FIDRENLO-962280 format. One record per residue (C-alpha): x negated, z negated, y negated; residue number from 1. Coordinates in nm, 3 decimals, always signed. Layout:
# residues N
X,Z,Y,NUM $
...
//
This chain:
# residues 464
-10.445,-13.851,-18.566,1 $
-10.717,-13.968,-18.330,2 $
-10.643,-14.004,-17.969,3 $
-10.678,-14.385,-17.979,4 $
-10.431,-14.411,-18.263,5 $
-10.182,-14.184,-18.087,6 $
-10.204,-14.403,-17.770,7 $
-10.183,-14.733,-17.977,8 $
-9.845,-14.601,-18.135,9 $
-9.709,-14.487,-17.806,10 $
-9.782,-14.822,-17.637,11 $
-9.658,-15.039,-17.937,12 $
-9.335,-14.829,-17.961,13 $
-9.276,-14.880,-17.567,14 $
-9.355,-15.257,-17.568,15 $
-9.182,-15.359,-17.893,16 $
-8.854,-15.234,-17.708,17 $
-8.939,-15.437,-17.396,18 $
-8.757,-15.751,-17.479,19 $
-8.845,-15.916,-17.151,20 $
-9.213,-15.875,-17.226,21 $
-9.190,-16.005,-17.575,22 $
-8.996,-16.302,-17.466,23 $
-9.240,-16.375,-17.192,24 $
-9.530,-16.370,-17.431,25 $
-9.365,-16.546,-17.712,26 $
-9.224,-16.829,-17.489,27 $
-9.593,-16.871,-17.348,28 $
-9.743,-16.888,-17.698,29 $
-9.485,-17.139,-17.817,30 $
-9.593,-17.382,-17.542,31 $
-9.956,-17.331,-17.646,32 $
-9.870,-17.393,-18.010,33 $
-9.705,-17.732,-17.922,34 $
-10.023,-17.829,-17.733,35 $
-10.268,-17.706,-17.993,36 $
-10.099,-17.895,-18.281,37 $
-10.099,-18.216,-18.087,38 $
-10.466,-18.197,-18.007,39 $
-10.548,-18.078,-18.359,40 $
-10.391,-18.380,-18.516,41 $
-10.637,-18.606,-18.306,42 $
-10.920,-18.490,-18.513,43 $
-11.013,-18.708,-18.814,44 $
-10.980,-18.405,-19.034,45 $
-10.923,-18.064,-18.876,46 $
-10.994,-17.887,-19.208,47 $
-11.334,-18.076,-19.239,48 $
-11.419,-17.983,-18.895,49 $
-11.353,-17.616,-18.962,50 $
-11.575,-17.635,-19.277,51 $
-11.851,-17.783,-19.080,52 $
-11.816,-17.543,-18.795,53 $
-11.823,-17.249,-19.039,54 $
-12.129,-17.389,-19.211,55 $
-12.309,-17.412,-18.876,56 $
-12.227,-17.061,-18.785,57 $
-12.329,-16.938,-19.121,58 $
-12.669,-17.091,-19.070,59 $
-12.717,-16.949,-18.723,60 $
-12.603,-16.602,-18.811,61 $
-12.802,-16.588,-19.144,62 $
-13.117,-16.698,-18.971,63 $
-13.054,-16.514,-18.643,64 $
-13.417,-16.381,-18.604,65 $
-13.553,-16.741,-18.611,66 $
-13.304,-16.903,-18.383,67 $
-13.312,-16.612,-18.121,68 $
-13.685,-16.625,-18.096,69 $
-13.673,-17.013,-18.051,70 $
-13.397,-16.968,-17.781,71 $
-13.588,-16.719,-17.591,72 $
-13.932,-16.903,-17.605,73 $
-13.760,-17.211,-17.460,74 $
-13.589,-17.018,-17.195,75 $
-13.900,-16.829,-17.089,76 $
-14.104,-17.156,-17.072,77 $
-13.882,-17.261,-16.785,78 $
-13.922,-16.946,-16.594,79 $
-13.626,-16.746,-16.706,80 $
-13.649,-16.355,-16.733,81 $
-13.510,-16.261,-17.068,82 $
-13.408,-15.896,-17.144,83 $
-13.302,-15.747,-17.476,84 $
-13.040,-15.468,-17.458,85 $
-12.977,-15.286,-17.786,86 $
-12.683,-15.084,-17.635,87 $
-12.424,-15.114,-17.385,88 $
-12.604,-14.855,-17.170,89 $
-12.928,-15.056,-17.166,90 $
-12.742,-15.373,-17.072,91 $
-12.577,-15.188,-16.770,92 $
-12.911,-15.044,-16.657,93 $
-13.084,-15.381,-16.676,94 $
-12.822,-15.520,-16.447,95 $
-12.823,-15.244,-16.206,96 $
-13.214,-15.252,-16.200,97 $
-13.203,-15.619,-16.106,98 $
-12.917,-15.563,-15.847,99 $
-13.115,-15.279,-15.684,100 $
-13.444,-15.472,-15.673,101 $
-13.273,-15.758,-15.499,102 $
-13.107,-15.522,-15.244,103 $
-12.777,-15.683,-15.322,104 $
-12.465,-15.629,-15.135,105 $
-12.192,-15.815,-15.309,106 $
-12.174,-15.971,-15.656,107 $
-11.954,-16.260,-15.775,108 $
-11.876,-16.278,-16.143,109 $
-11.741,-16.544,-16.374,110 $
-11.539,-16.479,-16.692,111 $
-11.757,-16.276,-16.956,112 $
-11.596,-16.078,-17.228,113 $
-11.934,-15.905,-17.283,114 $
-11.917,-15.752,-16.926,115 $
-11.581,-15.610,-17.030,116 $
-11.721,-15.479,-17.359,117 $
-11.984,-15.261,-17.167,118 $
-11.771,-15.188,-16.860,119 $
-12.012,-15.341,-16.627,120 $
-11.767,-15.363,-16.339,121 $
-11.704,-14.987,-16.340,122 $
-12.079,-14.916,-16.347,123 $
-12.158,-15.157,-16.069,124 $
-11.866,-15.016,-15.844,125 $
-11.970,-14.668,-15.925,126 $
-12.315,-14.744,-15.804,127 $
-12.166,-14.868,-15.481,128 $
-12.172,-15.253,-15.525,129 $
-11.891,-15.479,-15.450,130 $
-11.808,-15.698,-15.769,131 $
-11.546,-15.987,-15.744,132 $
-11.410,-16.167,-16.040,133 $
-11.388,-16.540,-15.978,134 $
-11.182,-16.657,-16.289,135 $
-10.821,-16.682,-16.161,136 $
-10.676,-16.466,-16.444,137 $
-10.962,-16.213,-16.424,138 $
-10.920,-16.194,-16.051,139 $
-10.554,-16.128,-16.079,140 $
-10.580,-15.844,-16.331,141 $
-10.895,-15.700,-16.133,142 $
-10.658,-15.683,-15.815,143 $
-10.407,-15.499,-16.039,144 $
-10.667,-15.257,-16.185,145 $
-10.614,-15.385,-16.532,146 $
-10.835,-15.514,-16.816,147 $
-10.780,-15.868,-16.940,148 $
-10.462,-15.903,-17.156,149 $
-10.598,-16.176,-17.378,150 $
-10.943,-16.324,-17.449,151 $
-10.867,-16.662,-17.297,152 $
-10.554,-16.600,-17.083,153 $
-10.637,-16.265,-16.906,154 $
-10.310,-16.260,-16.703,155 $
-10.058,-16.425,-16.936,156 $
-9.832,-16.106,-16.944,157 $
-9.739,-16.183,-16.562,158 $
-9.486,-16.401,-16.402,159 $
-9.542,-16.596,-16.087,160 $
-9.322,-16.357,-15.905,161 $
-9.537,-16.064,-16.000,162 $
-9.864,-16.256,-15.901,163 $
-9.684,-16.351,-15.566,164 $
-9.604,-15.990,-15.491,165 $
-9.958,-15.872,-15.590,166 $
-10.136,-16.139,-15.349,167 $
-9.878,-16.047,-15.075,168 $
-9.965,-15.685,-15.106,169 $
-10.351,-15.726,-15.165,170 $
-10.434,-16.045,-14.973,171 $
-10.146,-16.048,-14.706,172 $
-10.010,-16.382,-14.820,173 $
-9.674,-16.525,-14.782,174 $
-9.438,-16.515,-15.083,175 $
-9.441,-16.818,-15.308,176 $
-9.322,-16.926,-15.646,177 $
-9.544,-17.223,-15.660,178 $
-9.845,-17.212,-15.894,179 $
-10.042,-17.456,-15.675,180 $
-9.990,-17.232,-15.361,181 $
-10.083,-16.913,-15.572,182 $
-10.407,-17.085,-15.683,183 $
-10.489,-17.197,-15.327,184 $
-10.433,-16.840,-15.201,185 $
-10.686,-16.703,-15.445,186 $
-10.928,-17.003,-15.380,187 $
-10.936,-16.914,-15.007,188 $
-11.011,-16.550,-15.079,189 $
-11.275,-16.636,-15.334,190 $
-11.471,-16.909,-15.156,191 $
-11.583,-16.645,-14.893,192 $
-11.702,-16.426,-15.170,193 $
-11.916,-16.725,-15.329,194 $
-12.080,-16.776,-14.990,195 $
-12.160,-16.418,-14.925,196 $
-12.263,-16.315,-15.277,197 $
-12.630,-16.219,-15.343,198 $
-12.589,-16.207,-15.709,199 $
-12.397,-16.410,-15.963,200 $
-12.310,-16.289,-16.316,201 $
-12.183,-16.513,-16.591,202 $
-12.101,-16.500,-16.958,203 $
-12.175,-16.766,-17.205,204 $
-11.991,-16.963,-17.476,205 $
-12.281,-17.095,-17.676,206 $
-12.676,-17.055,-17.674,207 $
-12.869,-17.350,-17.796,208 $
-13.183,-17.251,-17.975,209 $
-13.330,-17.611,-18.004,210 $
-13.341,-17.651,-17.616,211 $
-13.311,-17.298,-17.490,212 $
-12.988,-17.388,-17.299,213 $
-12.670,-17.191,-17.216,214 $
-12.340,-17.347,-17.254,215 $
-12.062,-17.248,-17.043,216 $
-11.705,-17.398,-17.070,217 $
-11.428,-17.343,-16.816,218 $
-11.123,-17.520,-16.640,219 $
-11.156,-17.397,-16.286,220 $
-11.516,-17.449,-16.198,221 $
-11.571,-17.097,-16.091,222 $
-11.870,-17.030,-16.323,223 $
-12.052,-17.333,-16.176,224 $
-12.012,-17.192,-15.820,225 $
-12.115,-16.851,-15.959,226 $
-12.424,-17.001,-16.107,227 $
-12.511,-17.240,-15.833,228 $
-12.468,-17.043,-15.503,229 $
-12.619,-16.698,-15.534,230 $
-12.996,-16.674,-15.500,231 $
-13.017,-16.459,-15.825,232 $
-12.794,-16.530,-16.142,233 $
-12.753,-16.297,-16.446,234 $
-12.612,-16.434,-16.761,235 $
-12.491,-16.160,-17.031,236 $
-12.423,-16.279,-17.387,237 $
-12.402,-16.143,-17.733,238 $
-12.681,-16.239,-17.980,239 $
-12.428,-16.408,-18.200,240 $
-12.360,-16.679,-17.952,241 $
-12.662,-16.886,-18.085,242 $
-12.618,-17.233,-18.225,243 $
-12.918,-17.411,-18.386,244 $
-12.895,-17.773,-18.241,245 $
-12.776,-17.926,-17.913,246 $
-12.578,-18.173,-18.127,247 $
-12.368,-17.880,-18.254,248 $
-12.184,-17.877,-17.923,249 $
-12.037,-18.214,-18.003,250 $
-11.817,-18.023,-18.256,251 $
-11.788,-17.680,-18.106,252 $
-11.686,-17.788,-17.748,253 $
-11.365,-17.977,-17.861,254 $
-11.279,-17.730,-18.132,255 $
-11.308,-17.438,-17.878,256 $
-11.078,-17.627,-17.638,257 $
-10.828,-17.726,-17.904,258 $
-10.812,-17.379,-18.075,259 $
-10.827,-17.184,-17.743,260 $
-10.609,-17.376,-17.492,261 $
-10.461,-17.671,-17.690,262 $
-10.686,-17.921,-17.479,263 $
-10.899,-18.221,-17.591,264 $
-11.183,-18.059,-17.400,265 $
-11.210,-17.808,-17.123,266 $
-11.258,-17.947,-16.760,267 $
-11.604,-17.826,-16.692,268 $
-11.878,-17.799,-16.961,269 $
-12.212,-17.696,-16.815,270 $
-12.552,-17.632,-16.962,271 $
-12.805,-17.399,-16.775,272 $
-13.170,-17.371,-16.883,273 $
-13.332,-17.168,-16.605,274 $
-13.390,-17.133,-16.223,275 $
-13.394,-17.389,-15.975,276 $
-13.692,-17.634,-16.019,277 $
-13.877,-17.808,-15.736,278 $
-13.668,-18.100,-15.607,279 $
-13.337,-17.967,-15.723,280 $
-13.076,-17.924,-15.463,281 $
-12.886,-17.601,-15.600,282 $
-12.925,-17.339,-15.856,283 $
-13.057,-16.999,-15.848,284 $
-13.411,-16.895,-15.726,285 $
-13.426,-16.646,-16.010,286 $
-13.245,-16.649,-16.346,287 $
-13.211,-16.365,-16.584,288 $
-13.064,-16.364,-16.933,289 $
-12.955,-16.042,-17.106,290 $
-12.921,-16.057,-17.494,291 $
-12.679,-15.783,-17.598,292 $
-12.686,-15.631,-17.941,293 $
-12.447,-15.330,-17.910,294 $
-12.421,-15.282,-18.277,295 $
-12.387,-15.649,-18.370,296 $
-12.682,-15.606,-18.590,297 $
-12.496,-15.324,-18.775,298 $
-12.229,-15.588,-18.854,299 $
-12.507,-15.840,-18.941,300 $
-12.641,-15.593,-19.197,301 $
-12.300,-15.591,-19.380,302 $
-12.307,-15.905,-19.607,303 $
-11.949,-15.860,-19.694,304 $
-11.818,-15.883,-19.330,305 $
-12.113,-16.064,-19.149,306 $
-11.911,-16.383,-19.102,307 $
-11.701,-16.181,-18.827,308 $
-11.989,-16.264,-18.615,309 $
-11.910,-16.629,-18.640,310 $
-11.630,-16.582,-18.392,311 $
-11.630,-16.818,-18.086,312 $
-11.389,-16.620,-17.892,313 $
-11.114,-16.874,-17.893,314 $
-10.824,-16.636,-17.917,315 $
-10.642,-16.857,-18.168,316 $
-10.600,-16.560,-18.405,317 $
-10.432,-16.358,-18.123,318 $
-10.190,-16.630,-18.048,319 $
-10.051,-16.645,-18.411,320 $
-10.055,-16.268,-18.493,321 $
-9.714,-16.126,-18.532,322 $
-9.832,-15.783,-18.419,323 $
-10.015,-15.926,-18.118,324 $
-9.708,-16.126,-18.014,325 $
-9.498,-15.800,-18.012,326 $
-9.728,-15.530,-17.875,327 $
-9.940,-15.733,-17.643,328 $
-10.308,-15.712,-17.552,329 $
-10.338,-15.396,-17.355,330 $
-10.191,-15.193,-17.647,331 $
-10.499,-15.236,-17.850,332 $
-10.692,-15.019,-17.583,333 $
-11.014,-15.215,-17.644,334 $
-11.197,-15.525,-17.513,335 $
-11.113,-15.740,-17.818,336 $
-10.762,-15.717,-17.926,337 $
-10.566,-15.910,-18.195,338 $
-10.695,-15.965,-18.542,339 $
-11.061,-16.022,-18.462,340 $
-11.068,-15.728,-18.230,341 $
-10.914,-15.522,-18.520,342 $
-11.187,-15.647,-18.749,343 $
-11.502,-15.593,-18.513,344 $
-11.393,-15.298,-18.299,345 $
-11.444,-15.047,-18.585,346 $
-11.809,-15.195,-18.628,347 $
-11.876,-15.189,-18.264,348 $
-11.712,-14.856,-18.147,349 $
-11.682,-14.653,-18.470,350 $
-11.472,-14.692,-18.789,351 $
-11.298,-14.347,-18.800,352 $
-11.195,-14.370,-18.421,353 $
-11.057,-14.715,-18.459,354 $
-10.958,-14.775,-18.819,355 $
-10.591,-14.768,-18.706,356 $
-10.619,-15.128,-18.569,357 $
-10.701,-15.245,-18.926,358 $
-10.357,-15.115,-19.041,359 $
-10.176,-15.266,-18.748,360 $
-10.149,-15.592,-18.940,361 $
-9.885,-15.756,-19.151,362 $
-10.166,-15.933,-19.358,363 $
-9.977,-16.255,-19.343,364 $
-10.308,-16.453,-19.332,365 $
-10.201,-16.664,-19.021,366 $
-10.524,-16.551,-18.839,367 $
-10.738,-16.664,-19.121,368 $
-10.549,-17.007,-19.159,369 $
-10.589,-17.069,-18.783,370 $
-10.957,-16.965,-18.727,371 $
-11.165,-17.275,-18.641,372 $
-11.470,-17.133,-18.805,373 $
-11.284,-17.002,-19.118,374 $
-11.349,-16.624,-19.071,375 $
-11.165,-16.436,-19.350,376 $
-10.990,-16.212,-19.105,377 $
-10.714,-16.058,-19.307,378 $
-10.945,-15.969,-19.604,379 $
-11.170,-15.806,-19.353,380 $
-10.878,-15.593,-19.237,381 $
-10.852,-15.473,-19.599,382 $
-11.227,-15.415,-19.618,383 $
-11.207,-15.185,-19.302,384 $
-10.913,-15.001,-19.451,385 $
-11.101,-14.949,-19.781,386 $
-11.428,-14.845,-19.595,387 $
-11.250,-14.606,-19.367,388 $
-11.073,-14.423,-19.672,389 $
-11.391,-14.419,-19.880,390 $
-11.584,-14.265,-19.574,391 $
-11.327,-14.002,-19.489,392 $
-11.045,-13.966,-19.771,393 $
-10.724,-13.808,-19.663,394 $
-10.655,-13.522,-19.927,395 $
-10.282,-13.561,-19.945,396 $
-10.291,-13.938,-19.972,397 $
-10.536,-13.894,-20.253,398 $
-10.319,-13.638,-20.429,399 $
-10.016,-13.872,-20.369,400 $
-10.178,-14.168,-20.553,401 $
-10.296,-13.935,-20.835,402 $
-9.938,-13.811,-20.881,403 $
-9.814,-14.178,-20.850,404 $
-10.050,-14.300,-21.119,405 $
-9.968,-14.007,-21.351,406 $
-9.589,-14.094,-21.343,407 $
-9.634,-14.479,-21.365,408 $
-9.837,-14.445,-21.675,409 $
-9.572,-14.228,-21.851,410 $
-9.252,-14.427,-21.896,411 $
-9.033,-14.131,-21.969,412 $
-9.134,-13.953,-21.635,413 $
-9.087,-14.299,-21.460,414 $
-8.732,-14.312,-21.602,415 $
-8.641,-13.965,-21.504,416 $
-8.784,-14.010,-21.161,417 $
-8.554,-14.332,-21.114,418 $
-8.246,-14.141,-21.203,419 $
-8.339,-13.858,-20.962,420 $
-8.394,-14.122,-20.709,421 $
-8.048,-14.265,-20.745,422 $
-7.905,-13.906,-20.699,423 $
-8.132,-13.847,-20.408,424 $
-8.024,-14.164,-20.215,425 $
-7.663,-14.038,-20.207,426 $
-7.780,-13.747,-19.968,427 $
-8.044,-13.943,-19.780,428 $
-7.823,-14.066,-19.488,429 $
-7.780,-13.704,-19.390,430 $
-8.160,-13.673,-19.314,431 $
-8.251,-14.029,-19.242,432 $
-8.507,-14.066,-18.976,433 $
-8.521,-13.685,-18.905,434 $
-8.822,-13.468,-18.959,435 $
-8.698,-13.361,-19.285,436 $
-8.711,-13.723,-19.409,437 $
-9.008,-13.790,-19.645,438 $
-8.978,-14.157,-19.555,439 $
-8.936,-14.095,-19.179,440 $
-9.220,-14.330,-19.067,441 $
-9.023,-14.612,-19.227,442 $
-8.673,-14.511,-19.178,443 $
-8.714,-14.448,-18.804,444 $
-8.667,-14.823,-18.737,445 $
-8.573,-14.960,-19.089,446 $
-8.347,-14.911,-19.391,447 $
-8.478,-14.817,-19.727,448 $
-8.370,-15.064,-19.992,449 $
-8.116,-14.910,-20.227,450 $
-8.213,-14.839,-20.587,451 $
-8.006,-15.073,-20.828,452 $
-7.751,-14.905,-21.042,453 $
-7.951,-14.998,-21.348,454 $
-8.315,-15.065,-21.394,455 $
-8.436,-15.383,-21.564,456 $
-8.539,-15.183,-21.877,457 $
-8.183,-15.044,-21.901,458 $
-8.040,-15.400,-21.875,459 $
-8.281,-15.514,-22.136,460 $
-8.183,-15.235,-22.379,461 $
-7.809,-15.351,-22.330,462 $
-7.889,-15.709,-22.404,463 $
-8.068,-15.615,-22.715,464 $
//
């Protein structure tokens, strides 16, 4: 078993037994579900909206070469510096080069999952630069030395008391149980960072090819300050973020807000197209955009699973996944957790190292049903399982299925096996869950169903 899989099982075992943690997460997600359903009902037809969004993303991804070129041309025409990064290492080096050229001392950063993906903070801090997260949830987990717990709600696993104790320890604030006071404590600390920052780093929710604009949606206004106050701003985004037309945002902004946070629309929706122009009162003097591939084109080349690139990072699939709701976000050990993470991580980081994530699923289909862009998530999990086995078959599994097929195709052997099984189950309680138990993986936490006294075939013979 790979080290990643062993760590996943260890963490999952620990957290599924932590009833307080499970109750905290499930209570939070139940509140989200009520809000989401109320906002979804306001659409004239949520299913038609999903179908339209899926069609728009299909067009964008299947003509990515055309729309990326159009997007870059429009950006560069306004004085933006565009950089292409094939790998995470290239993206990190590009950011470090810009930071060094500007002789920066401090960096303020708004929410960007792509930066988590390439471990940008670690690289910048290792090079001697101060990096501060400005999103409240991201700031909290940064103070704790953790990665985000959830794509949309980075600190959803923490209580007010834990956050208050963290601020008291790290920021010297007074204890409080008030969300408003906790927010103000963080705001006072972060405002000083905005003013002193030499460079701002943002992510992006969408990139509009038609106008060469970057769309950022948020609830706190921290991304606006990150993009407006520093003299140099760097935006890091995956190449799959492209949408063909500006009018597409009329659908995608409310869908992202509804599916992601149960809102009609997020509080701040901003478009950025380049550096400050003559006569403008704010904005950066220099604007850089880094387009990240990092094996996205490998996934693009896979026609069967290409639609995984349609993801708009709303986190809806995480919120309904029974596995995520019990083991939590950190258990996955990767940037993108839950069903979408289990689908794309094997493509981005290696199938054999991360194939266990595709098996950490009940295949209930809730993720596919809730996805606003209709990604066939639970089928893609099956595709990953199939591809992993075909790439590197396990000899004993192959032998077991050959034996299974041999017995199932011979009724006499099947009948003999059934009778032996009834005898064997009488002695099973003596070894249940022990290393001698052939069904130990199941019986450690569950009971095997008992074989009936008579099979259907036997009952049918009696009836005749």
